[in-house]
Backbone as ProteinMPNN parsed JSONL, in Angstrom:
{"seq_chain_A": "XXXXXXXXXXXXXXXXXXXXXXXXXXXXXXXXXXXXXXXXXXXXXXXXXXXXXXXXXXXXXXXXXXXXXXXXXXXXXXXXXXXXXXXXXXXXXXXXXXXXXXXXXXXXXXXXXXXXXXXXXXXXXXXXXXXXXXXXXXXXXXXXXXXXXXXXXXXXXXXXXXXXXXXXXXXXXXXXXXXXXX", "coords_chain_A": {"N_chain_A": [[-16.077, 14.164, -1.594], [-13.459, 13.665, -1.285], [-13.059, 11.096, 0.202], [-13.725, 8.933, -1.733], [-11.563, 8.84, -3.313], [-9.483, 6.731, -3.449], [-10.874, 3.281, -4.484], [-11.757, -0.257, -3.936], [-11.067, -3.286, -5.716], [-13.256, -6.378, -6.182], [-11.551, -9.002, -5.672], [-9.182, -10.579, -6.943], [-9.752, -12.241, -9.045], [-11.59, -10.232, -10.709], [-10.423, -7.54, -10.248], [-8.481, -8.392, -12.411], [-10.391, -8.813, -14.324], [-12.075, -5.898, -14.27], [-9.555, -4.725, -15.257], [-9.181, -5.345, -18.094], [-10.881, -4.611, -18.807], [-12.602, -1.959, -18.525], [-10.879, 0.823, -16.123], [-11.612, 0.111, -13.904], [-12.418, 0.245, -10.53], [-14.694, -0.435, -7.644], [-17.026, 0.852, -5.425], [-17.975, 0.512, -2.139], [-17.391, -2.008, -2.16], [-16.555, -5.607, -2.469], [-13.579, -6.57, -1.563], [-10.491, -7.484, -2.054], [-6.999, -9.201, -2.664], [-5.33, -11.521, -3.91], [-7.356, -12.815, -1.924], [-9.137, -12.481, 1.199], [-7.813, -9.63, 3.298], [-7.308, -9.392, 5.749], [-9.217, -11.623, 8.782], [-11.891, -11.218, 10.535], [-12.821, -12.275, 13.604], [-15.422, -12.5, 15.82], [-16.15, -11.568, 19.147], [-17.84, -13.747, 21.842], [-19.357, -13.377, 22.961], [-20.895, -11.109, 21.06], [-22.443, -13.153, 19.396], [-24.682, -14.397, 20.412], [-27.137, -16.162, 21.918], [-30.091, -16.388, 19.826], [-33.259, -14.943, 19.372], [-35.981, -14.903, 17.617], [-37.274, -11.65, 16.647], [-39.256, -11.431, 14.955], [-41.008, -13.287, 12.634], [-40.858, -13.907, 9.57], [-43.793, -13.804, 7.003], [-45.107, -16.879, 6.071], [-43.468, -18.521, 8.185], [-41.31, -18.078, 8.445], [-38.167, -17.8, 9.998], [-36.957, -14.47, 9.792], [-35.488, -12.188, 7.768], [-34.898, -10.001, 9.359], [-32.871, -7.823, 11.044], [-29.004, -7.919, 12.101], [-26.641, -9.016, 10.869], [-23.397, -10.585, 10.75], [-21.063, -11.465, 7.477], [-20.077, -13.188, 5.642], [-18.513, -13.214, 2.319], [-17.428, -15.44, -0.823], [-14.817, -16.01, -3.292], [-14.527, -18.803, -5.304], [-13.68, -20.639, -3.503], [-12.111, -18.875, -1.248], [-11.974, -16.604, 0.994], [-13.414, -13.77, 0.253], [-14.61, -10.942, 1.072], [-15.964, -9.388, 4.34], [-18.165, -8.33, 6.199], [-20.539, -6.163, 7.921], [-23.892, -6.545, 7.475], [-26.824, -5.054, 7.613], [-30.213, -5.486, 7.604], [-33.498, -4.734, 6.989], [-36.763, -4.054, 8.265], [-38.14, -2.492, 6.293], [-37.758, -2.968, 3.955], [-35.576, -2.09, 2.956], [-31.035, -2.248, 3.135], [-28.182, -1.937, 4.663], [-24.885, -2.281, 4.393], [-21.729, -2.574, 5.713], [-18.268, -2.838, 4.464], [-15.339, -3.903, 5.723], [-13.359, -2.876, 4.891], [-11.101, 0.486, 4.064], [-12.53, 3.542, 5.472], [-11.937, 6.274, 3.963], [-11.934, 4.028, 1.581], [-14.66, 4.06, 0.481], [-16.902, 2.354, 2.272], [-19.683, 1.499, 3.164], [-22.799, 1.415, 2.104], [-25.909, 0.609, 0.079], [-28.545, -0.967, 0.16], [-31.729, -2.768, -1.729], [-34.379, -4.916, -0.352], [-36.291, -8.058, -1.272], [-38.562, -10.47, 0.222], [-38.961, -13.73, -1.358], [-40.236, -16.18, -1.217], [-40.936, -18.218, 1.808], [-38.514, -17.431, 4.069], [-36.637, -16.779, 2.673], [-34.916, -14.797, 0.299], [-34.33, -11.724, -2.129], [-31.788, -9.928, -2.732], [-30.514, -6.363, -4.159], [-28.047, -4.143, -4.727], [-27.36, -1.242, -5.528], [-23.87, 0.216, -6.927], [-21.767, 2.911, -7.206], [-19.02, 2.993, -9.343], [-15.384, 3.671, -9.485], [-12.503, 4.999, -10.72], [-9.008, 4.775, -10.17], [-7.875, 7.322, -9.557], [-10.49, 8.343, -8.695], [-12.255, 9.103, -10.528], [-15.566, 9.609, -11.871], [-16.608, 5.623, -13.291], [-18.569, 4.1, -13.775], [-21.457, 2.274, -12.996], [-21.946, -0.777, -10.617], [-23.601, -3.656, -9.882], [-24.747, -5.359, -7.359], [-25.987, -8.36, -6.945], [-28.04, -10.294, -4.899], [-29.159, -13.795, -3.656], [-30.733, -15.465, -0.747], [-30.997, -17.51, 1.548], [-32.209, -17.857, 4.991], [-31.567, -20.047, 7.442], [-33.679, -22.793, 9.712], [-33.233, -22.276, 12.283], [-32.843, -19.465, 12.293], [-30.43, -18.436, 12.836], [-28.219, -18.197, 10.923], [-27.478, -17.294, 6.977], [-26.982, -18.7, 4.272], [-26.15, -18.249, 0.974], [-26.183, -16.744, -2.642], [-24.443, -14.733, -4.692], [-24.086, -12.265, -7.164], [-22.436, -9.793, -9.511], [-22.553, -7.229, -11.405], [-21.05, -5.001, -14.015], [-21.194, -1.991, -15.216], [-20.631, 0.193, -17.94], [-20.485, 4.217, -17.751], [-22.141, 5.081, -19.786], [-24.285, 3.081, -19.44], [-23.887, 0.476, -20.696], [-22.62, -2.716, -20.537], [-20.222, -4.328, -18.697], [-18.812, -6.251, -17.752], [-19.131, -9.311, -15.147], [-18.994, -10.944, -11.866], [-19.255, -13.238, -9.992], [-20.004, -15.489, -6.69], [-20.437, -16.957, -3.495], [-22.019, -16.695, -0.201], [-21.715, -16.284, 2.976], [-23.592, -16.065, 6.184], [-23.907, -14.653, 9.627], [-25.851, -14.206, 12.383], [-26.052, -10.847, 14.258], [-26.461, -10.827, 17.703], [-27.75, -8.887, 20.336], [-28.032, -10.023, 23.095]], "CA_chain_A": [[-15.302, 13.543, -2.745], [-12.416, 13.124, -0.37], [-13.833, 9.398, 0.5], [-14.21, 8.672, -2.632], [-10.314, 8.833, -4.051], [-9.794, 5.514, -4.296], [-12.114, 2.398, -4.45], [-11.28, -2.026, -4.178], [-12.093, -4.236, -6.256], [-13.483, -7.612, -5.312], [-10.813, -10.226, -5.521], [-8.047, -11.225, -8.229], [-10.63, -12.476, -10.685], [-12.25, -9.321, -10.706], [-9.503, -7.247, -10.316], [-8.505, -9.069, -13.63], [-11.577, -8.733, -15.31], [-11.829, -4.9, -14.465], [-8.433, -4.395, -16.062], [-9.014, -6.048, -19.251], [-12.434, -4.3, -19.43], [-11.974, -0.898, -18.164], [-9.59, 1.022, -15.298], [-12.817, 0.5, -12.602], [-12.701, 0.146, -8.985], [-15.584, -0.498, -7.336], [-17.152, 2.149, -4.658], [-18.176, -0.263, -1.267], [-17.238, -3.204, -3.09], [-16.075, -7.303, -1.47], [-12.074, -6.477, -1.625], [-9.435, -8.962, -2.308], [-5.928, -9.332, -3.665], [-5.867, -12.902, -3.553], [-8.316, -13.018, -0.958], [-8.83, -11.491, 2.275], [-6.317, -9.001, 3.716], [-7.75, -10.195, 7.79], [-9.999, -12.004, 8.94], [-12.289, -10.935, 11.684], [-14.238, -13.194, 14.325], [-16.523, -11.912, 16.484], [-16.662, -12.32, 20.78], [-19.099, -14.884, 21.601], [-21.102, -11.741, 23.646], [-21.985, -10.403, 19.853], [-23.313, -13.735, 18.682], [-24.929, -15.32, 21.505], [-28.914, -17.127, 20.992], [-31.09, -16.134, 18.18], [-34.404, -14.556, 19.399], [-36.316, -13.675, 16.646], [-37.959, -10.288, 16.945], [-39.981, -11.34, 14.258], [-41.646, -14.099, 12.147], [-41.819, -13.378, 8.457], [-44.791, -14.674, 6.429], [-44.988, -18.176, 5.923], [-43.537, -18.613, 9.225], [-39.883, -18.806, 8.778], [-37.285, -16.926, 10.508], [-37.111, -13.11, 9.788], [-34.046, -11.859, 7.619], [-34.443, -8.564, 9.838], [-31.812, -7.795, 11.892], [-27.361, -7.61, 12.437], [-25.641, -10.192, 10.32], [-21.6, -10.602, 9.727], [-21.499, -11.879, 5.822], [-18.433, -13.317, 5.03], [-18.461, -13.47, 1.026], [-16.148, -16.364, -0.999], [-15.137, -16.804, -4.476], [-13.96, -19.697, -5.75], [-13.6, -20.691, -2.309], [-11.552, -18.028, -0.757], [-12.624, -15.309, 1.305], [-12.779, -11.912, -0.178], [-15.025, -9.983, 2.253], [-16.405, -9.462, 5.153], [-19.112, -7.061, 6.266], [-21.995, -6.125, 8.95], [-24.832, -6.003, 6.886], [-28.314, -4.938, 8.156], [-31.283, -5.853, 6.904], [-34.502, -3.086, 8.113], [-38.246, -4.033, 7.993], [-39.091, -1.385, 5.016], [-37.098, -3.543, 2.472], [-33.567, -1.488, 3.291], [-30.582, -2.72, 3.723], [-26.964, -1.005, 4.545], [-23.481, -2.746, 4.042], [-20.737, -1.783, 6.247], [-17.303, -4.278, 5.021], [-13.776, -3.885, 6.491], [-12.311, -1.829, 3.635], [-10.589, 1.5, 4.945], [-14.133, 4.158, 4.965], [-12.141, 6.58, 2.361], [-12.849, 3.809, -0.18], [-16.219, 3.927, 0.879], [-17.116, 0.852, 3.105], [-20.921, 1.579, 3.392], [-23.292, 1.113, 1.127], [-27.093, 0.656, 0.363], [-29.519, -2.139, -1.001], [-33.19, -3.119, -1.074], [-34.493, -6.294, -0.424], [-38.222, -8.671, -0.553], [-38.984, -11.854, 0.09], [-39.433, -14.504, -2.155], [-40.462, -17.578, -0.283], [-40.565, -18.454, 3.231], [-36.775, -17.66, 4.41], [-35.793, -16.634, 0.935], [-35.006, -13.193, 0.54], [-33.236, -11.79, -3.021], [-31.011, -8.172, -2.659], [-30.431, -5.217, -5.194], [-27.613, -3.267, -4.04], [-26.276, -0.787, -6.871], [-22.823, 0.965, -6.672], [-21.26, 3.562, -8.173], [-17.628, 2.686, -10.075], [-14.625, 4.789, -9.734], [-10.986, 4.802, -10.962], [-8.289, 5.472, -8.78], [-7.926, 9.013, -9.365], [-11.572, 9.228, -8.075], [-13.069, 10.053, -11.464], [-16.852, 8.102, -11.815], [-16.282, 4.833, -14.472], [-20.224, 3.168, -14.519], [-22.133, 1.37, -12.122], [-22.225, -2.145, -10.114], [-25.143, -4.048, -9.638], [-25.156, -6.471, -6.374], [-27.462, -8.942, -6.785], [-28.022, -11.583, -3.413], [-30.174, -15.004, -3.798], [-29.976, -15.371, 0.321], [-31.961, -18.638, 2.91], [-32.172, -18.449, 5.963], [-31.61, -21.218, 7.847], [-34.911, -22.466, 9.812], [-32.885, -21.477, 13.32], [-32.601, -18.286, 12.062], [-29.381, -17.974, 13.227], [-27.33, -18.054, 9.687], [-28.009, -17.363, 5.911], [-26.26, -18.647, 2.746], [-26.327, -18.087, -0.914], [-25.362, -16.586, -3.751], [-23.933, -13.164, -5.392], [-23.528, -11.329, -8.826], [-21.657, -8.613, -9.684], [-22.734, -6.791, -13.176], [-20.841, -3.998, -13.868], [-21.954, -0.915, -16.371], [-19.956, 1.433, -17.766], [-21.205, 5.364, -17.831], [-23.268, 5.201, -20.527], [-25.249, 2.062, -19.79], [-23.366, -0.745, -21.595], [-22.777, -4.205, -19.526], [-18.638, -3.906, -19.301], [-18.497, -7.546, -16.934], [-19.356, -9.633, -14.339], [-18.495, -11.519, -11.33], [-20.053, -14.348, -8.653], [-19.794, -16.023, -5.671], [-21.13, -17.542, -2.617], [-21.93, -16.216, 0.717], [-22.497, -17.331, 4.29], [-24.119, -15.027, 7.604], [-24.345, -15.201, 10.688], [-27.033, -12.917, 13.063], [-25.546, -10.541, 15.482], [-27.847, -9.965, 18.636], [-27.878, -7.713, 21.774], [-27.781, -11.182, 24.171]], "C_chain_A": [[-14.017, 12.731, -2.447], [-12.126, 11.541, -0.122], [-13.515, 8.94, -0.45], [-12.625, 7.857, -3.736], [-9.664, 7.248, -4.266], [-10.976, 3.995, -3.271], [-10.817, 0.964, -4.636], [-12.021, -2.535, -4.859], [-12.549, -5.474, -5.124], [-12.526, -8.925, -4.981], [-10.227, -10.428, -7.051], [-8.815, -10.983, -9.598], [-10.773, -11.243, -11.015], [-11.778, -7.905, -10.941], [-9.238, -7.08, -12.165], [-9.196, -8.664, -14.88], [-11.887, -7.276, -15.336], [-10.882, -4.081, -14.795], [-8.768, -4.272, -17.357], [-10.015, -5.295, -19.764], [-12.715, -2.13, -19.656], [-11.076, -0.394, -17.054], [-10.421, 1.083, -14.235], [-12.074, -0.095, -11.599], [-13.67, 0.504, -8.5], [-15.83, 0.047, -5.271], [-18.016, 0.956, -3.473], [-18.641, -1.588, -1.644], [-16.893, -4.854, -2.241], [-14.919, -7.24, -2.331], [-11.563, -7.934, -1.459], [-8.641, -8.864, -3.28], [-5.592, -10.53, -3.662], [-7.401, -13.254, -2.665], [-8.357, -11.829, 0.111], [-7.76, -10.946, 2.505], [-6.419, -9.875, 5.667], [-8.787, -10.578, 7.62], [-10.662, -12.053, 10.5], [-13.427, -12.084, 12.564], [-14.815, -12.779, 15.27], [-16.387, -12.517, 18.28], [-17.769, -12.727, 20.511], [-19.602, -14.03, 22.475], [-21.479, -11.218, 22.243], [-22.764, -12.038, 18.891], [-24.075, -14.909, 19.673], [-26.556, -15.745, 20.968], [-29.454, -16.127, 20.26], [-32.179, -15.721, 19.233], [-34.935, -14.227, 18.649], [-37.233, -12.8, 16.91], [-38.985, -10.879, 15.899], [-39.71, -12.955, 13.351], [-41.694, -13.583, 10.874], [-42.877, -14.026, 7.821], [-44.224, -16.139, 5.8], [-44.045, -18.932, 6.939], [-42.206, -19.075, 9.511], [-38.809, -17.667, 9.27], [-37.241, -15.523, 9.642], [-35.332, -12.467, 9.329], [-33.961, -10.356, 8.126], [-33.315, -8.431, 10.509], [-29.769, -7.605, 11.307], [-27.142, -8.549, 11.458], [-24.43, -9.737, 10.146], [-21.974, -11.319, 8.068], [-19.814, -11.699, 5.318], [-18.914, -13.872, 3.023], [-17.003, -14.182, 0.27], [-16.387, -15.984, -2.653], [-13.968, -18.0, -4.976], [-13.144, -20.477, -4.573], [-12.567, -20.143, -1.316], [-12.348, -17.116, -0.909], [-12.494, -14.14, 0.596], [-13.369, -10.857, 0.195], [-15.698, -10.616, 3.311], [-16.984, -8.233, 5.518], [-20.142, -7.116, 7.352], [-22.927, -5.624, 7.61], [-25.881, -5.925, 7.673], [-29.662, -4.76, 7.838], [-32.855, -5.073, 7.285], [-35.593, -4.02, 7.881], [-39.038, -3.48, 7.098], [-38.612, -2.058, 4.266], [-35.905, -2.752, 1.985], [-32.615, -2.199, 3.754], [-29.473, -1.242, 3.714], [-25.852, -2.333, 5.333], [-22.195, -1.992, 4.707], [-19.4, -3.098, 5.92], [-16.255, -3.673, 5.721], [-13.427, -3.258, 6.102], [-12.267, -0.122, 4.579], [-12.301, 2.452, 4.289], [-13.434, 5.368, 3.809], [-12.2, 5.371, 1.482], [-14.042, 3.413, 0.154], [-16.747, 2.639, 0.316], [-18.458, 0.81, 3.538], [-21.653, 1.615, 2.275], [-24.613, 1.082, 1.054], [-27.742, -0.058, -0.549], [-30.89, -2.59, -0.781], [-33.604, -3.974, -1.073], [-35.931, -7.075, -0.324], [-37.471, -9.947, -0.45], [-39.211, -12.597, -1.051], [-39.807, -15.647, -1.753], [-40.282, -17.745, 0.999], [-39.042, -19.02, 3.886], [-36.466, -17.508, 3.548], [-35.871, -15.332, 0.941], [-34.272, -13.015, -1.413], [-33.366, -9.497, -2.118], [-30.918, -7.459, -3.629], [-29.766, -4.374, -4.456], [-26.625, -2.541, -4.936], [-24.797, 0.039, -5.712], [-21.786, 1.585, -7.203], [-19.357, 2.814, -8.252], [-16.569, 3.621, -9.988], [-13.151, 4.514, -10.256], [-10.002, 5.11, -9.633], [-7.914, 6.748, -8.355], [-9.356, 9.652, -9.304], [-12.434, 9.475, -8.95], [-14.3, 8.224, -11.6], [-16.333, 7.425, -13.49], [-17.528, 4.405, -14.364], [-20.572, 3.444, -12.939], [-22.017, -0.041, -11.611], [-23.078, -2.291, -9.319], [-24.377, -5.268, -9.226], [-25.794, -7.236, -6.453], [-27.341, -10.32, -5.506], [-29.618, -12.153, -3.81], [-30.31, -15.029, -1.878], [-31.362, -16.587, 1.089], [-31.86, -18.654, 4.355], [-32.791, -19.287, 6.784], [-32.825, -21.421, 9.16], [-34.547, -22.042, 11.639], [-33.008, -20.461, 13.218], [-31.558, -17.719, 12.233], [-28.28, -17.571, 12.141], [-28.062, -18.048, 8.372], [-27.078, -17.803, 5.015], [-27.097, -18.246, 1.644], [-25.766, -17.788, -1.719], [-25.196, -14.745, -4.29], [-23.216, -13.176, -6.957], [-23.022, -10.334, -8.707], [-21.913, -8.157, -11.598], [-22.606, -5.331, -12.952], [-21.19, -3.686, -15.449], [-21.001, 0.412, -16.673], [-20.812, 3.328, -17.792], [-22.275, 5.538, -18.756], [-24.135, 3.767, -20.358], [-24.582, 0.549, -20.03], [-22.735, -1.663, -20.493], [-20.998, -3.816, -19.691], [-18.086, -5.297, -18.61], [-19.134, -8.026, -16.032], [-18.727, -10.628, -13.367], [-19.726, -12.498, -10.585], [-19.684, -15.053, -7.895], [-20.742, -16.386, -5.003], [-21.211, -16.424, -1.357], [-22.508, -16.685, 1.716], [-22.91, -16.325, 5.47], [-24.019, -15.241, 8.487], [-24.779, -14.115, 12.003], [-25.878, -12.837, 14.207], [-26.455, -10.304, 16.55], [-27.383, -9.793, 19.985], [-27.652, -8.68, 23.109], [-26.212, -11.32, 24.168]], "O_chain_A": [[-13.585, 11.698, -2.959], [-11.043, 10.979, -0.279], [-12.627, 8.14, -0.158], [-12.594, 6.881, -4.487], [-9.446, 6.809, -5.395], [-11.483, 3.849, -2.158], [-9.683, 0.965, -5.113], [-13.25, -2.472, -4.871], [-12.366, -5.581, -3.912], [-12.814, -9.735, -4.098], [-10.887, -10.405, -8.09], [-8.738, -10.233, -10.571], [-9.909, -10.936, -11.836], [-12.427, -7.117, -11.629], [-9.579, -6.179, -12.931], [-8.795, -8.325, -15.993], [-12.065, -6.961, -16.513], [-11.053, -2.864, -14.735], [-8.692, -3.154, -17.868], [-10.169, -5.207, -20.982], [-12.914, -1.401, -20.628], [-10.229, -1.263, -16.845], [-10.2, 2.009, -13.455], [-11.162, -0.889, -11.827], [-13.941, 1.696, -8.649], [-15.156, -0.246, -4.284], [-18.909, 0.393, -4.106], [-19.74, -2.132, -1.542], [-17.253, -4.808, -1.065], [-14.936, -7.638, -3.496], [-11.983, -8.992, -0.989], [-8.962, -8.585, -4.435], [-5.522, -10.527, -2.433], [-8.313, -13.979, -3.059], [-7.872, -10.701, 0.035], [-6.707, -11.446, 2.111], [-5.716, -10.617, 6.352], [-9.489, -10.237, 6.668], [-10.183, -12.687, 11.439], [-14.51, -12.528, 12.183], [-13.779, -12.691, 15.93], [-16.514, -13.705, 18.576], [-18.544, -12.472, 19.59], [-20.8, -14.28, 22.607], [-22.636, -10.796, 22.257], [-23.484, -11.918, 17.9], [-23.939, -16.126, 19.547], [-26.985, -15.623, 19.82], [-29.021, -14.975, 20.267], [-31.932, -16.335, 20.271], [-34.747, -13.024, 18.469], [-38.193, -13.261, 17.527], [-40.048, -10.541, 16.42], [-38.666, -13.607, 13.351], [-42.553, -12.71, 10.753], [-42.889, -15.193, 8.211], [-43.163, -16.356, 5.214], [-43.772, -20.076, 6.573], [-41.838, -19.944, 10.302], [-38.832, -16.591, 8.673], [-37.65, -15.746, 8.502], [-34.358, -12.322, 10.067], [-33.214, -9.542, 7.584], [-32.664, -9.463, 10.354], [-29.46, -7.186, 10.191], [-28.29, -8.975, 11.332], [-24.202, -8.696, 9.53], [-23.115, -11.592, 7.695], [-18.97, -10.885, 4.944], [-19.59, -14.864, 2.753], [-15.857, -13.804, 0.517], [-17.454, -15.752, -3.22], [-12.743, -17.888, -4.937], [-12.003, -20.883, -4.797], [-12.126, -20.963, -0.511], [-13.055, -16.708, -1.83], [-11.405, -13.603, 0.398], [-12.919, -9.769, -0.167], [-15.999, -11.805, 3.411], [-16.448, -7.163, 5.233], [-20.581, -8.227, 7.647], [-22.734, -4.62, 6.925], [-25.943, -6.786, 8.551], [-30.116, -3.616, 7.871], [-32.927, -5.09, 8.514], [-35.252, -4.952, 7.154], [-40.238, -3.711, 6.946], [-39.223, -1.763, 3.239], [-35.4, -2.785, 0.863], [-32.89, -2.898, 4.73], [-29.618, -0.134, 3.199], [-25.988, -3.002, 6.357], [-21.743, -0.945, 4.244], [-19.307, -4.077, 6.66], [-16.598, -2.718, 6.418], [-12.834, -2.528, 6.897], [-13.068, 0.3, 5.413], [-12.956, 2.235, 3.269], [-14.112, 5.56, 2.8], [-12.601, 5.7, 0.366], [-14.341, 2.224, 0.041], [-16.959, 2.087, -0.764], [-18.597, -0.01, 4.445], [-20.997, 1.908, 1.276], [-25.024, 1.594, 2.095], [-27.644, 0.069, -1.77], [-31.23, -2.802, 0.383], [-33.337, -4.438, -2.181], [-36.691, -6.782, 0.6], [-36.364, -10.345, -0.812], [-39.792, -11.939, -1.914], [-39.249, -16.365, -2.583], [-39.199, -17.301, 1.382], [-38.569, -20.134, 4.112], [-35.615, -18.358, 3.287], [-36.774, -14.717, 1.508], [-33.79, -14.013, -1.949], [-34.076, -8.64, -1.592], [-31.484, -8.117, -4.502], [-30.365, -3.753, -3.578], [-25.469, -2.903, -5.154], [-24.707, 0.289, -4.51], [-20.865, 0.922, -7.679], [-18.731, 2.293, -7.329], [-16.896, 4.662, -10.558], [-12.801, 3.372, -9.961], [-10.253, 5.536, -8.506], [-7.695, 7.182, -7.224], [-9.64, 10.81, -9.61], [-13.465, 10.029, -8.572], [-14.201, 6.999, -11.534], [-15.915, 8.054, -14.462], [-17.755, 4.2, -15.556], [-20.23, 4.273, -12.096], [-21.978, -0.732, -12.629], [-23.427, -1.591, -8.368], [-23.691, -6.008, -9.931], [-26.772, -6.905, -5.783], [-26.429, -11.147, -5.498], [-30.668, -11.575, -4.093], [-29.56, -14.089, -1.615], [-32.556, -16.29, 1.037], [-31.339, -19.647, 4.862], [-34.001, -19.421, 6.971], [-33.065, -20.367, 9.75], [-35.468, -21.551, 12.293], [-33.443, -20.027, 14.284], [-31.46, -16.539, 11.896], [-27.483, -16.678, 12.428], [-29.145, -18.633, 8.337], [-26.107, -17.047, 5.008], [-28.296, -18.007, 1.498], [-24.688, -18.357, -1.89], [-25.992, -13.827, -4.091], [-22.319, -13.77, -7.554], [-23.129, -9.807, -7.6], [-21.51, -8.701, -12.626], [-23.306, -4.576, -12.278], [-21.375, -4.417, -16.421], [-20.722, 1.341, -15.914], [-22.037, 3.247, -17.882], [-23.285, 6.161, -18.43], [-24.691, 3.413, -21.398], [-24.977, -0.415, -19.374], [-22.34, -1.077, -19.485], [-20.564, -3.146, -20.629], [-16.907, -5.55, -18.86], [-20.05, -7.256, -15.742], [-17.84, -11.297, -13.897], [-20.937, -12.338, -10.738], [-18.66, -15.585, -8.327], [-21.881, -16.32, -5.465], [-20.567, -15.38, -1.453], [-23.539, -17.356, 1.678], [-21.974, -15.526, 5.51], [-23.982, -16.468, 8.588], [-23.962, -13.318, 12.465], [-25.189, -13.675, 14.789], [-27.336, -9.483, 16.296], [-26.677, -10.594, 20.597], [-27.142, -8.18, 24.111], [-25.664, -12.143, 24.901]]}, "name": "protein", "num_of_chains": 1, "seq": "XXXXXXXXXXXXXXXXXXXXXXXXXXXXXXXXXXXXXXXXXXXXXXXXXXXXXXXXXXXXXXXXXXXXXXXXXXXXXXXXXXXXXXXXXXXXXXXXXXXXXXXXXXXXXXXXXXXXXXXXXXXXXXXXXXXXXXXXXXXXXXXXXXXXXXXXXXXXXXXXXXXXXXXXXXXXXXXXXXXXXX"}
């Protein structure tokens, strides 16, 4: 419970939206108050050449693996995260926020066509005192490039109160680079 005392918002725009609708902050969120607090550049050894472990149906490179994902809103970098897409259709995201802000969350994904995928990522929302205020559902649609090293796409976040009523939404773009063991 102590770990969920505070949570953060996606961006300045989302913070304004959440404040106008309800005093929400989001667990496992896309943080930033007008933008990201720090930019993380991976050392060259973590982004070495890509050797696909698996080819997805249709001959396209698989989404399965570990990625560094950067989330943008209005051209501003709002979050930087590590995202593991597993072959069983589950996903785990760890963003750059402090663990007390609940920086690890889970999702499920499926392939929509060769090289393209959709992700559904639910997340609880809390006020600044740690009280549950509702739910956020993050949806992503992404496409892995032909080389299998990068993916790009869009995301949206829909917010709901504790009764399931919609209270707002937010959209943006994302870019990811595969992390390998080479």
